[in-house]
Steps between C-alpha positions, in 0.01 A plus 500: 500500500856615568477369855405158360803499272728599786362232732520240223868572452446679170674834521444751225803724482352759265125477537449839335566320172228244573220598263148454637206577269204673664159490332229715659154401378327599822173690474423769759197440722276717713493381863316691773481797266874508431677425174752221571781457246707229664673390178623853432615536860702179482646593160600847620673351805692258280600782263667676793668183625865450409524140621438333164478594134122547476372516141143624452339351193194331356427128548584394145845661515564363850410145393726526194787631713451213746494241222811654342683510832514879499317534834524292816131509591170682453314684772143514369272740685 
């Protein structure tokens, strides 16, 4: 995403202030006898990332924030 903005000529000076809502509705599955929790793995990686202002929330709140202009986008897992 940031690479796209850079290549498009859009440079975000302070991207840590760019609020991105993350909604994790993923359900774990059993595959080859192993419990796979991909949604939690992705969310945990984002929580440790300092590149953007990740906000972890439910879908209703994320949609309201997007409509109100309080978040730039929603990542829906």
